[in-house]
C-alpha positions, -999 to +999 in steps of 0.1 A: +000+000+000+028+024+009+044+018-025+012+026-043+009+059-024+045+069-032+040+059-068+008+080-070+025+110-055+054+107-080+029+106-109+011+137-096+044+156-092+055+146-127+023+158-142+025+191-124+061+197-134+054+189-171+024+211-170+044+240-156+074+236-178+057+238-212+037+270-218+017+278-249+022+310-268-002+337-258-019+363-280-009+399-274-016+432-291+004+463-285-008+496-297+004+532-297-004+565-313+013+573-346+019+608-333+058+612-330+059+627-295+035+602-278+056+573-267+030+555-245+017+520-254-011+497-242-012+460-244-042+436-245-049+400-250-043+366-233-007+375-224-019+405-204-049+386-189-025+358-178-001+385-163+027+374-187+029+409-202+022+443-186-008+464-197+010+497-204+043+515-207+065+537-228+085+528-259+113+546-277+132+541-309+169+533-303+182+532-338+173+525-375+192+501-397+192+494-434+184+459-445+221+454-449+227+462-412+241+497-416+229+523-391+208+550-408+194+584-397+159+597-398+169+617-429+182+586-446+149+568-439+129+598-452+150+598-484+145+560-489+108+564-482+103+593-506+123+576-533+103+543-530+071+562-530+080+582-562+091+550-580+063+527-567+088+503-551+096+491-516+111+510-487+122+489-457+144+491-426+148+476-392+138+498-362+152+488-328+130+499-299+130+496-261+097+490-244+095+497-206+065+486-186+048+512-163+043+487-135+080+482-129+079+446-141+107+450-166+115+459-202+120+443-236+137+450-269+115+449-300+128+448-336+104+461-362+110+451-398+093+481-414+082+475-450+062+499-472+054+485-506+042+515-527+029+493-555+000+485-532+002+510-503-028+532-497-027+564-477-059+557-459-074+529-437-054+501-423-021+491-440+003+462-431+037+478-426+059+450-414+066+424-387+079+426-352+100+403-329+110+403-292+142+384-285+155+399-252+142+415-221+148+423-184+133+412-152+099+395-158+106+396-196+141+381-195+129+349-212+100+363-232+101+359-270+075+367-296+066+379-330+038+391-352+026+417-377+024+455-376-006+474-389-008+512-394-043+527-392-039+560-410-075+571-402-071+566-364-033+575-364-026+542-345+000+515-349-009+480-338+015+451-332-005+418-332+010+384-325+020+360-298+046+358-271+062+328-254+068+333-217 
């Protein structure tokens, strides 16, 4: 009888440990104003509901890089953007951003692959403008990874990052 109790206890512990060690990706949506001086963001979705991601904070652009990995300036990007718009081609770059949570739970680095295809881009409504990826963080977000798509809503002047994160 004692062996059966010990064996049952070991099975329960194993099930709990396996259940805790594998976590499913959780949906998340970050959004912020497209107004340059407004750096606040809000987050929603299962990741926030499950307390894996904070609900609000601030973000800032750290640097821009060309697709070849060379650092570029705002003026370089504006020239690339205007040139692609004039010729109906693609303008793209990588934006490195730091996102800091208001609740003190930590911060994470987000890479935005910004891509404007002027063969199809409309200057109204919602437009897909790239993809995002989180691959490093601090404190509560030290092990968080994630990715998704970025949409610009020109009518509402809002940017939305939809996707999933893995705690």
